[in-house]
FISELUM-329133 format. One line per 3 residues: number of its first residue (from 1); their letters; for each residue x, y, z of C-alpha. Coordinates in Angstrom, 3 decimals, decimal comma, always signed. Example, Ala and Ser with C-alpha at 12.3 -4.5 7.8 and 13.67 -1.06 7.14 Angstrom:
<tises>
1> AS> +12,300:-4,500:+7,800 | +13,670:-1,060:+7,140
</tises>
This chain:
<tises>
1> XXX> +0,000:+0,000:+0,000 | +1,912:+3,050:-1,182 | +1,783:+6,319:+0,685
4> XXX> +3,056:+9,469:-0,977 | +3,416:+13,148:-0,283 | +4,517:+16,151:-2,238
7> XXX> +8,179:+16,370:-3,230 | +10,412:+17,691:-0,505 | +8,445:+16,030:+2,311
10> XXX> +9,192:+12,988:+4,381 | +6,755:+10,658:+6,114 | +6,899:+9,838:+9,814
13> XXX> +4,920:+6,817:+11,021 | +3,888:+5,995:+14,555 | +2,576:+2,570:+15,517
16> XXX> +0,010:+1,899:+18,225 | -1,940:-1,168:+19,236 | -5,103:-1,755:+17,248
19> XXX> -8,284:-1,532:+19,333 | -11,685:-2,494:+17,847 | -14,185:+0,307:+18,063
22> XXX> -11,565:+3,021:+18,326 | -12,660:+6,464:+17,206 | -9,399:+7,063:+15,279
25> XXX> -9,779:+7,484:+11,553 | -6,160:+6,751:+10,752 | -5,363:+3,891:+8,406
28> XXX> -5,461:+0,532:+10,205 | -5,307:-3,123:+9,203 | -6,711:-6,086:+11,166
31> XXX> -5,152:-8,981:+9,270 | -2,444:-10,740:+11,253 | -0,770:-14,106:+11,557
34> XXX> +1,038:-16,066:+14,227 | +3,775:-17,803:+12,270 | +4,394:-15,716:+9,141
37> XXX> +2,966:-12,307:+9,976 | +5,109:-9,594:+8,459 | +4,880:-5,869:+7,821
40> XXX> +7,391:-4,351:+5,452 | +7,976:-0,650:+4,754 | +9,973:+0,489:+1,749
43> XXX> +11,310:+4,044:+1,423 | +13,556:+4,529:-1,562 | +16,466:+2,135:-1,058
46> XXX> +15,688:+1,682:+2,639 | +13,595:-1,226:+3,926 | +12,229:-2,021:+7,374
49> XXX> +10,604:-5,385:+8,139 | +8,965:-6,291:+11,436 | +7,571:-9,625:+12,638
52> XXX> +7,285:-8,737:+16,309 | +4,301:-8,591:+18,627 | +5,673:-5,477:+20,353
55> XXX> +5,030:-1,999:+18,996 | +7,821:-1,004:+16,562 | +9,809:+2,144:+17,184
58> XXX> +9,012:+5,418:+15,462 | +10,039:+5,203:+11,819 | +11,098:+8,053:+9,553
61> XXX> +11,104:+7,987:+5,780 | +13,445:+10,345:+3,944 | +11,541:+10,002:+0,664
64> XXX> +8,250:+11,536:-0,462 | +6,950:+8,012:-1,251 | +6,500:+5,129:+1,148
67> XXX> +5,265:+1,597:+0,457 | +3,672:-0,606:+3,156 | +3,296:-4,328:+2,530
70> XXX> +1,369:-6,494:+5,008 | +1,311:-10,261:+4,618 | -0,799:-12,846:+6,461
73> XXX> -1,251:-16,575:+5,934 | -4,195:-18,936:+6,375 | -3,620:-19,799:+10,020
76> XXX> -4,369:-18,049:+13,310 | -5,584:-14,437:+13,197 | -4,490:-11,735:+15,605
79> XXX> -5,410:-8,134:+16,376 | -3,134:-6,705:+13,663 | -1,775:-3,199:+13,900
82> XXX> -2,731:+0,441:+13,934 | -0,375:+3,130:+12,674 | -0,555:+6,857:+12,200
85> XXX> +1,518:+8,903:+9,799 | +2,161:+12,529:+9,088 | +4,240:+14,438:+6,578
88> XXX> +7,281:+16,311:+7,802 | +9,028:+18,917:+5,684 | +12,476:+17,973:+4,415
91> XXX> +13,749:+21,338:+5,563 | +17,438:+22,104:+5,489 | +19,671:+22,445:+8,499
94> XXX> +20,176:+26,006:+9,607 | +23,157:+27,702:+8,042 | +26,012:+27,195:+10,527
97> XXX> +27,955:+30,153:+11,810 | +31,156:+30,895:+9,937 | +33,989:+31,003:+12,481
100> XXX> +36,014:+34,184:+12,647 | +39,109:+33,799:+10,457 | +37,593:+30,595:+9,048
103> XXX> +36,824:+29,379:+5,536 | +33,793:+27,196:+4,785 | +33,437:+24,943:+1,742
106> XXX> +29,938:+23,846:+0,697 | +26,657:+25,723:+0,286 | +24,010:+22,978:+0,624
109> XXX> +22,330:+22,272:+3,953 | +19,951:+19,374:+3,183 | +20,049:+15,931:+4,800
112> XXX> +23,456:+14,213:+4,452 | +25,099:+17,307:+2,955 | +28,628:+17,863:+4,276
115> XXX> +30,431:+21,139:+4,962 | +34,170:+21,457:+5,475 | +36,052:+24,135:+7,398
118> XXX> +39,610:+25,390:+7,492 | +41,304:+28,387:+9,072 | +43,249:+31,315:+7,716
121> XXX> +47,029:+31,116:+7,989 | +48,231:+31,393:+11,574 | +44,999:+30,159:+13,143
124> XXX> +44,323:+26,658:+14,467 | +41,033:+24,833:+13,934 | +39,374:+23,668:+17,152
127> XXX> +36,542:+21,195:+16,617 | +35,508:+19,116:+13,612 | +36,754:+20,051:+10,146
130> XXX> +33,686:+18,346:+8,563 | +30,058:+18,425:+9,727 | +26,990:+16,868:+8,078
133> XXX> +23,268:+17,594:+8,166 | +21,569:+14,672:+9,892 | +18,374:+13,107:+8,503
136> XXX> +15,335:+12,810:+10,731 | +12,251:+14,699:+11,761 | +14,398:+17,550:+13,089
139> XXX> +17,270:+18,772:+10,947 | +20,488:+19,458:+12,822 | +24,225:+19,234:+12,275
142> XXX> +25,999:+16,249:+13,784 | +28,616:+18,548:+15,341 | +28,767:+22,282:+16,109
145> XXX> +30,817:+24,434:+13,723 | +34,492:+24,681:+14,723 | +36,437:+27,697:+15,932
148> XXX> +39,624:+29,257:+14,571 | +41,960:+30,532:+17,266 | +45,488:+31,879:+17,518
151> XXX> +47,153:+29,456:+19,902 | +50,145:+29,713:+22,232 | +53,161:+28,074:+20,620
154> XXX> +53,706:+25,075:+18,375 | +56,021:+23,610:+15,752 | +55,912:+24,896:+12,173
157> XXX> +57,471:+22,766:+9,451 | +56,044:+24,348:+6,280 | +58,302:+26,489:+4,083
160> XXX> +56,124:+29,565:+4,681 | +53,659:+30,526:+7,364 | +52,224:+33,015:+9,828
163> XXX> +52,757:+33,357:+13,586 | +50,215:+35,255:+15,693 | +50,108:+36,203:+19,342
166> XXX> +47,284:+34,348:+21,163 | +43,939:+36,062:+20,663 | +45,140:+38,188:+17,736
169> XXX> +43,803:+40,630:+16,567 | +42,312:+40,993:+20,037 | +44,399:+41,585:+23,133
172> XXX> +46,600:+38,716:+24,265 | +46,023:+37,166:+27,730 | +48,145:+37,741:+30,822
175> XXX> +51,000:+35,514:+31,992 | +51,899:+33,971:+28,656 | +55,075:+32,088:+27,887
178> XXX> +54,639:+30,832:+24,314 | +57,307:+29,195:+22,177 | +57,094:+28,527:+18,439
181> XXX> +59,767:+26,430:+16,768 | +60,274:+26,826:+13,031 | +61,869:+23,619:+11,743
184> XXX> +62,926:+23,618:+8,078 | +65,151:+21,242:+6,088 | +68,895:+21,510:+6,637
187> XXX> +70,416:+24,174:+4,410 | +67,545:+26,647:+4,812 | +67,302:+29,794:+6,881
190> XXX> +64,222:+31,805:+7,845 | +63,265:+35,284:+6,636 | +60,746:+36,992:+8,958
193> XXX> +58,618:+40,057:+8,243 | +56,469:+41,810:+10,869 | +53,031:+43,045:+9,808
196> XXX> +51,719:+44,135:+13,241 | +53,396:+44,707:+16,578 | +52,080:+46,188:+19,823
199> XXX> +53,031:+45,014:+23,324 | +53,276:+46,592:+26,758 | +56,626:+48,351:+26,582
202> XXX> +59,426:+46,898:+28,723 | +57,153:+44,243:+30,232 | +55,782:+42,079:+27,417
205> XXX> +58,292:+41,103:+24,756 | +59,085:+38,855:+21,802 | +62,412:+37,062:+21,419
208> XXX> +63,794:+35,422:+18,289 | +66,749:+33,054:+18,512 | +69,023:+31,648:+15,846
211> XXX> +68,622:+27,992:+16,806 | +66,261:+25,431:+18,345 | +66,843:+25,975:+22,067
214> XXX> +66,710:+28,648:+24,746 | +70,524:+28,779:+24,723 | +70,752:+29,578:+20,999
217> XXX> +72,143:+32,978:+19,913 | +69,654:+35,818:+20,320 | +68,721:+37,618:+17,086
220> XXX> +66,590:+40,241:+18,794 | +64,210:+41,121:+21,622 | +61,290:+43,431:+20,821
223> XXX> +58,801:+45,332:+22,980 | +56,543:+48,363:+22,636 | +54,741:+49,668:+19,563
226> XXX> +57,554:+50,071:+17,015 | +57,345:+47,643:+14,109 | +60,563:+45,579:+14,021
229> XXX> +62,556:+45,417:+10,799 | +62,771:+42,232:+8,738 | +64,990:+39,528:+10,236
232> XXX> +67,015:+36,610:+8,920 | +67,841:+33,462:+10,847 | +70,725:+31,568:+9,263
235> XXX> +69,890:+28,144:+10,709 | +67,182:+25,696:+9,684 | +65,658:+25,850:+13,168
238> XXX> +64,484:+29,119:+14,699 | +62,913:+29,802:+18,080 | +60,218:+32,480:+18,571
241> XXX> +59,196:+33,175:+22,172 | +56,524:+35,564:+23,476 | +56,194:+36,555:+27,116
244> XXX> +53,490:+38,657:+28,846 | +53,166:+39,598:+32,505 | +50,107:+39,997:+34,741
247> XXX> +49,282:+43,600:+33,846 | +48,408:+45,524:+30,682 | +47,448:+43,741:+27,441
250> XXX> +47,848:+44,844:+23,823 | +46,928:+43,399:+20,392 | +50,274:+41,616:+20,141
253> XXX> +51,917:+40,741:+16,850 | +51,574:+39,151:+13,451 | +54,606:+38,012:+11,497
256> XXX> +55,137:+36,009:+8,343 | +58,084:+33,768:+7,592 | +59,480:+31,928:+4,600
259> XXX> +62,375:+29,577:+4,097 | +65,465:+30,734:+2,211 | +68,142:+28,413:+0,913
262> XXX> +71,445:+29,284:+2,556 | +74,658:+27,679:+1,334 | +76,396:+25,956:+4,243
265> XXX> +79,522:+27,710:+5,516 | +81,582:+24,569:+4,981 | +80,715:+24,540:+1,267
268> XXX> +81,581:+28,211:+0,896 | +84,912:+27,617:+2,621 | +85,640:+24,657:+0,361
271> XXX> +84,954:+26,778:-2,729 | +87,208:+29,537:-1,443 | +89,941:+27,000:-0,756
274> XXX> +89,651:+25,516:-4,252 | +89,723:+28,976:-5,839 | +92,786:+29,962:-3,801
277> XXX> +94,637:+26,751:-4,706 | +93,858:+27,233:-8,401 | +95,214:+30,779:-8,329
280> XXX> +98,371:+29,631:-6,559 | +98,919:+26,969:-9,201 | +98,421:+29,472:-12,014
283> XXX> +100,930:+31,866:-10,461 | +103,486:+29,109:-9,914 | +103,417:+27,903:-13,553
286> XXX> +105,963:+29,810:-15,632 | +106,982:+29,333:-19,303 | +109,947:+26,923:-19,720
289> XXX> +112,882:+28,579:-21,508 | +114,998:+26,504:-23,853 | +118,745:+26,551:-23,106
292> X> +121,048:+27,812:-25,836
</tises>
């Protein structure tokens, strides 16, 4: 027995026990069997079959057409079943909020549609990168939309990137001690360019070191509102550390970096040695004079 509704609607069915003489006008069927009783519901590619004597759970169809098939044999009769149905709009999930400094891919919000999220450079995604609109009588996303935040520290291994103070472009929190380690392949240095810089002068500061540890040579320490000049670290590992105290907060900083190939000193020295030896050989070779 097919049941249909207008396109874009789904059908929800609720079972209840059949009672003779009931005042309900909903569709009901009295035929039943003991051994081979079966009720089958088809909705698109989905199929539900029940042979139980207990009331089935609430069923939802995600199609605008639903087929019910009831089968009984020639043996013992039973009270059958009574079900009610109603149409439910196949409405879309609500458009999820776009996280600040986030990028969303996908513009469909119907059942089973999937959206993906990623963050702008320098921000870290917190939450699920993919969410989907769940089918059912109430449309909702299976997870809340993620957030994009500027975090405190981390390791950066890409050849170019962005480092932000926590909370940027808002004010950074108190009592920070954040360390970022830029780790590039051997033979590369790091060129850094500041785009924004504002800290509490003489109290909150940024340090950049030419190496991977706290004992590495210091390239510079910066504090206040003056924008630092571009910097170059000559090692493949560079340490960036930001410290804030318990008092005043400012917007912090934003810097970009990119890897630059730097010829190792040993190779340069070898080339200079070879060039010097070649010149010495050229100077030592003199024309051979024939004796008379």
